[in-house]
C-alpha positions in Angstrom: 25.8 -19.4 116.5 29.0 -17.6 117.4 30.9 -19.3 114.6 28.1 -18.4 112.2 28.1 -14.7 113.2 31.9 -14.6 112.9 31.8 -16.2 109.5 29.1 -13.7 108.4 31.2 -10.8 109.5 34.2 -12.1 107.6 32.2 -12.6 104.5 30.6 -9.2 104.7 34.0 -7.5 105.4 35.5 -9.2 102.4 32.8 -8.1 99.9 32.9 -4.9 97.8 30.6 -3.1 95.3 27.1 -3.6 93.5 23.3 -3.8 93.2 20.2 -5.6 92.1 17.5 -5.0 89.5 13.9 -6.0 88.8 13.1 -9.2 86.9 14.6 -9.6 83.4 11.7 -10.9 81.2 14.1 -13.6 79.9 15.6 -14.4 83.2 14.7 -15.0 86.8 12.7 -12.7 89.1 14.9 -10.8 91.5 14.1 -10.4 95.2 11.6 -7.6 96.1 13.5 -4.4 96.8 16.4 -5.1 94.5 17.4 -2.3 92.3 18.6 1.3 92.6 21.7 3.1 91.7 23.9 0.0 91.7 21.8 -1.8 89.2 21.6 1.3 87.0 25.4 1.5 87.1 25.7 -2.1 86.0 23.6 -1.2 83.0 25.6 1.8 82.2 28.8 -0.2 82.3 27.3 -2.7 79.9 26.3 0.0 77.5 29.2 2.5 77.8 32.2 0.9 79.5 32.0 -2.8 79.1 35.7 -3.3 80.0 34.7 -2.4 83.5 32.4 -5.4 83.9 35.4 -7.5 84.9 36.1 -5.3 87.9 32.5 -5.1 88.8 31.9 -8.9 88.5 35.1 -9.8 90.2 34.1 -7.9 93.3 30.5 -9.2 93.2 29.9 -12.0 95.7 29.6 -15.2 93.8 28.0 -18.1 95.8 30.2 -20.8 94.5 31.8 -22.9 91.7 30.1 -26.3 91.6 31.9 -27.7 88.6 35.7 -27.5 89.0 38.3 -30.3 88.7 41.0 -29.7 91.2 43.9 -30.7 89.0 42.5 -28.6 86.1 42.2 -25.5 88.3 46.0 -25.2 88.5 47.8 -22.8 86.1 50.6 -24.3 84.1 53.1 -21.8 85.6 52.6 -23.4 89.1 52.9 -26.9 87.8 56.2 -26.0 86.2 57.5 -24.4 89.4 56.5 -27.3 91.5 58.0 -29.8 89.0 61.3 -27.9 89.0 61.4 -27.9 92.8 60.6 -31.6 92.8 63.4 -32.5 90.3 61.1 -33.6 87.5 62.1 -34.0 83.9 60.7 -32.9 80.5 59.9 -35.4 77.8 60.7 -33.0 75.0 59.0 -34.8 72.1 55.7 -34.9 74.0 56.1 -31.7 76.0 55.2 -33.7 79.1 56.5 -33.5 82.6 57.9 -36.8 83.9 59.4 -38.2 87.1 63.2 -38.6 87.6 65.6 -40.0 86.5 66.3 -37.5 83.8 68.5 -38.1 80.7 69.2 -35.2 78.4 70.8 -37.4 75.8 67.6 -39.4 75.6 65.4 -36.4 75.1 64.4 -36.3 78.8 66.4 -33.4 80.4 65.9 -32.0 83.8 62.9 -29.6 83.6 64.9 -26.8 85.2 67.4 -26.9 82.4 64.8 -27.6 79.6 62.9 -24.4 80.2 65.8 -22.0 80.7 64.9 -20.1 77.5 61.7 -18.0 77.3 60.7 -19.9 74.1 60.9 -23.3 75.8 59.1 -22.1 78.9 56.3 -20.6 76.8 56.0 -23.7 74.6 55.5 -25.8 77.7 52.8 -23.5 79.1 51.0 -23.9 75.8 51.3 -27.7 76.0 50.0 -27.8 79.5 46.9 -25.6 78.7 44.7 -24.5 75.9 46.6 -21.3 75.5 47.3 -20.6 71.8 45.8 -24.0 70.7 44.1 -22.3 67.8 47.5 -21.4 66.3 48.4 -25.0 66.0 47.0 -27.9 64.0 45.1 -29.4 66.9 41.5 -29.4 68.0 40.5 -27.7 71.2 39.0 -31.0 72.3 42.2 -32.9 71.9 44.4 -30.2 73.3 42.2 -29.9 76.4 42.1 -33.5 77.3 45.8 -34.2 76.5 47.0 -31.6 79.0 46.1 -33.8 81.9 48.6 -36.5 81.0 51.3 -33.9 80.3 51.1 -32.4 83.8 50.2 -35.5 85.7 53.7 -36.1 87.1 53.7 -32.5 88.4 50.7 -33.3 90.6 52.3 -36.0 92.6 52.5 -34.9 96.3 51.0 -31.5 95.5 47.3 -32.0 96.3 47.6 -29.5 99.2 49.3 -27.0 97.0 46.6 -27.3 94.4 43.9 -26.9 97.0 45.6 -23.8 98.3 45.7 -22.3 94.8 42.0 -22.9 94.3 41.1 -21.4 97.6 43.2 -18.3 97.0 41.7 -17.7 93.6 38.2 -18.1 95.0 38.8 -15.7 97.8 40.3 -13.2 95.4 37.0 -13.2 93.5 34.6 -13.2 96.5 33.6 -16.8 95.9 32.4 -18.3 99.2 32.1 -22.0 98.3 33.8 -24.6 96.1 32.8 -28.1 95.2 36.0 -29.6 93.9 36.2 -32.9 91.9 39.1 -35.2 92.6 39.8 -38.9 92.8 41.6 -40.0 96.0 41.5 -43.8 96.3 40.2 -44.4 92.8 43.3 -46.2 91.5 43.1 -48.6 94.5 39.4 -49.1 93.8 40.1 -49.9 90.1 42.7 -52.5 91.2 40.2 -54.0 93.6 37.5 -54.2 90.9 39.9 -55.8 88.5 40.9 -58.4 91.1 37.3 -59.2 92.1 36.0 -59.4 88.5 32.7 -58.4 87.0 29.4 -59.6 88.4 26.1 -59.0 86.6 24.3 -58.9 90.0 25.4 -55.4 91.1 24.2 -55.7 94.7 26.2 -58.9 95.1 29.2 -57.3 93.3 29.1 -54.5 95.9 29.2 -57.0 98.7 32.1 -58.8 97.1 34.0 -55.6 96.8 33.4 -54.8 100.5 34.5 -58.3 101.5 37.6 -57.9 99.4 38.8 -54.7 101.0 36.7 -51.7 100.0 36.5 -50.3 103.6 40.3 -50.1 103.7 40.3 -48.2 100.4 37.7 -45.8 101.9 39.9 -45.3 105.0 43.0 -44.6 102.9 41.1 -42.1 100.7 39.8 -40.2 103.7 43.4 -40.0 105.0 44.4 -38.5 101.6 41.7 -35.8 101.9 42.9 -35.0 105.5 46.5 -34.7 104.4 45.6 -32.5 101.5 43.6 -30.1 103.7 46.3 -30.0 106.3 48.9 -29.1 103.8 46.7 -26.4 102.2 46.0 -24.7 105.5 49.7 -24.8 106.3 50.5 -23.1 103.0 47.9 -20.5 103.7 48.9 -20.0 107.3 45.3 -20.5 108.5 46.4 -21.0 112.1 48.4 -17.7 112.0 47.7 -14.7 109.7 44.5 -16.4 108.4 44.1 -14.8 105.0 40.6 -14.6 103.4 41.3 -17.9 101.5 41.0 -19.8 104.8 37.3 -18.8 105.0 36.3 -20.3 101.6 34.2 -23.3 102.3 35.4 -26.3 100.4 33.6 -29.6 99.8 34.5 -32.4 97.4 32.9 -34.6 94.7 34.4 -38.0 94.3 35.1 -38.3 90.6 34.7 -41.7 88.9 36.8 -42.0 85.8 34.6 -43.7 83.3 37.0 -44.8 80.6 38.0 -48.0 82.3 36.6 -51.5 82.1 33.1 -51.9 83.7 34.3 -53.8 86.8 36.7 -51.0 87.5 34.2 -48.3 87.0 31.7 -50.0 89.3 34.4 -50.4 92.0 35.2 -46.7 91.7 31.5 -45.8 92.0 31.1 -48.0 95.0 34.0 -46.2 96.6 32.4 -42.9 95.8 29.1 -43.9 97.5 31.0 -45.2 100.5 33.1 -42.0 100.8 30.0 -39.8 100.8 28.4 -42.0 103.4 31.5 -42.0 105.6 32.9 -38.4 105.3 30.9 -35.2 105.5 33.6 -33.4 103.5 32.7 -35.5 100.4 29.2 -34.4 99.4 28.5 -36.2 96.2 30.0 -37.9 93.1 30.5 -37.3 89.4 31.6 -39.3 86.4 34.5 -37.7 84.5 36.7 -38.1 81.5 35.7 -37.5 77.8 32.0 -38.4 77.3 32.8 -39.2 73.7 35.5 -41.8 74.6 34.7 -45.2 73.1 34.3 -46.9 76.5 32.3 -44.0 78.0 29.9 -44.1 75.0 29.6 -47.8 74.8 29.0 -48.3 78.6 27.0 -45.1 79.2 23.6 -46.7 80.0 25.4 -49.4 82.1 27.1 -46.6 84.1 23.7 -45.0 84.8 22.4 -48.3 86.0 25.4 -48.8 88.2 24.7 -45.5 90.0 21.0 -46.5 90.4 21.9 -49.9 91.8 24.3 -48.3 94.4 21.8 -45.6 95.2 19.3 -48.3 96.1 21.7 -49.6 98.8 22.8 -46.2 100.0 20.0 -43.7 99.3 20.4 -40.0 99.6 23.9 -39.7 98.1 23.9 -36.6 95.8 24.8 -37.2 92.2 25.9 -34.7 89.6 26.9 -36.0 86.2 28.8 -34.8 83.1 26.1 -35.5 80.6 25.5 -34.0 77.1 29.0 -32.7 76.8 28.7 -33.7 73.1 28.1 -32.2 69.7 27.0 -33.4 66.3 30.0 -34.5 64.4 32.0 -35.4 67.5 29.8 -38.4 67.8 27.0 -40.0 65.7 23.5 -38.5 66.1 22.4 -41.6 68.0 24.7 -40.8 70.9 23.1 -37.4 71.4 19.6 -38.7 72.0 19.6 -40.0 75.6 22.6 -39.0 77.8 21.0 -36.1 79.8 17.7 -38.0 80.1 19.3 -41.2 81.5 21.4 -39.2 83.9 18.2 -37.6 85.3 15.8 -40.5 85.0 18.0 -43.6 85.6 20.9 -42.3 87.7 18.8 -39.7 89.6 21.2 -36.8 89.0 20.4 -33.7 91.0 22.6 -31.6 88.7 23.9 -31.9 85.1 27.3 -30.7 84.1 27.4 -29.1 80.6 24.1 -30.5 79.1 25.1 -28.9 75.7 23.4 -31.5 73.5 20.0 -31.0 75.2 18.1 -30.1 72.0 19.3 -33.3 70.3 17.7 -35.4 73.0 14.6 -37.3 72.4 11.5 -35.3 73.6 13.7 -32.4 74.7 10.8 -30.2 75.9 9.5 -33.0 78.1 13.0 -33.3 79.6 13.2 -29.6 80.1 9.9 -29.6 82.0 11.0 -32.5 84.2 14.3 -30.7 85.0 12.5 -27.4 85.8 9.9 -29.2 88.0 12.5 -31.2 89.8 14.9 -28.3 90.4 17.6 -30.2 88.5 20.3 -27.5 87.9 22.7 -27.3 85.0 26.3 -26.4 85.6 27.1 -24.1 82.6 30.8 -24.0 81.4 30.8 -21.5 78.5 34.5 -21.3 77.8 35.0 -25.1 78.1 32.1 -25.7 75.7 33.6 -23.3 73.3 37.1 -24.8 73.4 36.1 -28.5 73.5 32.9 -28.5 71.4 33.0 -25.3 69.4 29.6 -24.4 70.9 29.1 -20.7 71.4 26.5 -18.0 71.6 23.1 -18.8 70.1 24.2 -22.4 69.5 24.4 -23.0 73.2 21.2 -24.0 75.0 21.8 -21.4 77.8 18.8 -19.4 76.8 16.6 -22.4 76.2 17.3 -23.6 79.7 16.4 -20.1 81.1 13.2 -19.9 79.0 12.0 -23.1 80.4 12.8 -22.3 84.0 15.7 -24.8 84.5 18.0 -23.4 87.2 21.5 -22.6 86.1 24.9 -22.0 87.7 28.1 -20.7 86.1 31.3 -22.7 86.6 34.8 -23.0 85.3 35.3 -26.7 84.6 39.1 -26.5 84.5 40.1 -22.8 84.9 43.8 -23.4 84.8 43.7 -25.5 81.7 41.4 -23.0 80.0 43.3 -19.9 81.4 40.2 -18.3 82.8 38.5 -17.8 86.2 34.8 -17.7 87.4 34.7 -13.9 86.9 35.6 -14.4 83.2 32.6 -16.8 82.9 30.2 -14.2 84.4 31.5 -11.5 82.1 31.2 -13.9 79.1 27.6 -14.7 80.1 26.6 -11.1 80.5 28.1 -10.0 77.2 26.8 -13.0 75.3 23.3 -13.1 76.6 22.8 -9.5 77.8 22.1 -10.5 81.3 20.9 -8.0 83.9 22.1 -7.6 87.4 19.2 -9.6 88.7 20.2 -12.4 86.4 23.8 -12.6 87.6 22.7 -12.3 91.2 20.4 -15.2 90.6 23.2 -17.2 89.1 25.3 -16.5 92.2 22.5 -17.5 94.6 21.9 -20.7 92.6 25.4 -21.9 93.2 24.5 -22.3 96.9 20.8 -23.2 96.4 21.9 -26.2 94.3 25.1 -27.0 96.1 25.3 -30.3 98.0 25.7 -28.7 101.3 23.5 -30.3 103.9 20.4 -28.8 105.3 17.3 -26.9 104.0 17.7 -24.0 101.6 17.0 -20.5 102.7 14.7 -20.1 99.8 11.1 -21.4 99.8 10.9 -20.4 96.2 14.4 -20.0 94.6 13.1 -18.6 91.3 11.4 -15.8 93.1 14.0 -15.4 95.8 11.3 -15.9 98.4 12.8 -17.0 101.8 11.4 -19.6 104.1 8.5 -18.4 106.3 10.8 -18.4 109.4 13.0 -15.8 107.8 10.4 -13.9 105.7 10.3 -10.9 108.0 14.1 -10.7 108.5 16.5 -8.4 106.6 18.4 -11.1 104.7 22.0 -11.4 105.9 21.3 -9.5 109.2 23.9 -10.5 111.8 21.1 -10.8 114.3 18.4 -12.8 112.7 15.1 -13.3 114.4 14.8 -16.3 116.8 12.7 -18.4 114.3 15.2 -17.6 111.5 18.2 -18.2 113.7 16.9 -21.6 114.5 16.7 -22.5 110.8 20.2 -21.2 110.3 21.6 -23.2 113.2 20.3 -26.4 111.8 21.3 -25.9 108.1 24.8 -25.4 106.8 23.3 -24.5 103.4 21.1 -21.8 104.8 24.0 -20.3 106.8 26.1 -20.1 103.6 23.2 -18.5 101.8 22.7 -16.0 104.7 26.4 -15.0 104.5 26.0 -14.5 100.8 23.1 -12.1 101.3 25.1 -10.2 103.9 28.0 -9.9 101.4 25.5 -8.6 98.7 24.2 -6.0 101.2 27.8 -4.6 101.6 28.6 -5.0 98.0 25.5 -3.1 96.8 25.9 -0.3 99.4 29.5 0.3 98.3 28.6 0.1 94.6 26.0 2.8 95.0 28.7 5.2 96.3 30.8 4.9 93.2 30.8 7.5 90.5 28.6 6.7 87.5 
């Protein structure tokens, strides 16, 4: 328990400002006792000084970001700096970073020379992100997804640097937990799948992959995670000065890239299941890459069956899936009818990423009821949905999910590519949907309630913010919980993270109440 108490103290000391409010009729009930001067100040800021919401919500404790691709979290400026330091080149015609050797005469100069002018530097930032995309003849969808190939060479050998950047930005916004998506070992798994070849008997296919060398791929991928974490902690000086970023809890989702041939996708998925089973740092899996890609669309139902087949052999592996990141016009109407449902009903997803095409699904209200009853949360990415799909405001199903009791979290998707952060997404949600403080506090709590951290949740009823019986009589976040509550916290990493969040809110709200109106 000493480690828990120390972590609680660190989290509480790092928090600032704020308050709670009573239930918003369109939102979620807040915990009894929430409210007061801090909540009133939040409402005054909304009405009178909305520019101050950014400062308020940046300081507010935010439980976590559950939908965040590690490579996409990096800002272009850092990729450029790393690439210059590593001697990379620039393919001028494509505005893409490339490995050495460089050749200026062939349109492939050294990057350091290519971006000496301010215009060239800014042009590359635009190419590596969605900044200013609307000023050019390119769709947000295409610009977003094309950036990853352009900065791919800058990532090489920089996983630890990328992780450190994500941790620093999280700490700067009082975010206590990250679930980051990345793909160590996936290239090796694809090669293994291609070599073994497709097998319609998926259980037998898994066995063939294991016999052909999947365990060695698992071991190599785990080593990559270890090397990445070691490098990040060295950059942050976690053994020395130990800045707040070192206290951000980070776990990983193995991301399966779904645009490859079916035998390669299955091999990646088998690796993801094996990694979760072998390494507690890797807490779940996701399928990534454009959902509207030809292969991703054509094999979507097969991919859901792959997950189901592997789950039968390794039960209990948490799954979250990019599903419903589609819009009418991007794909034919028929492709909008079943993706979220099959992710839930076939693949057994515990969370859905995006879920934007919900109301195009067959029997959408039945699906909403199932998601609400099953506690299947939706990871909402407002800016990403705007840029990629053009879905904003009332066109987004955010309020529909809320009205039907489906739990929601706010996330960034690819904050570096989109030039945002999680605070920006909270501000956007408040301004777009007139959220109250109780609503944003519920969103913050949901990020831990529906995280894939092991152990029981602190909440017996998350929607009502009612704690477990063992902690019912405690002041939530108290550094000296009662013996029954302490016993729960000792057994559950998730409950400990939730307890720390409540401690941070206590400090935040007390400080907020002291501020001038």
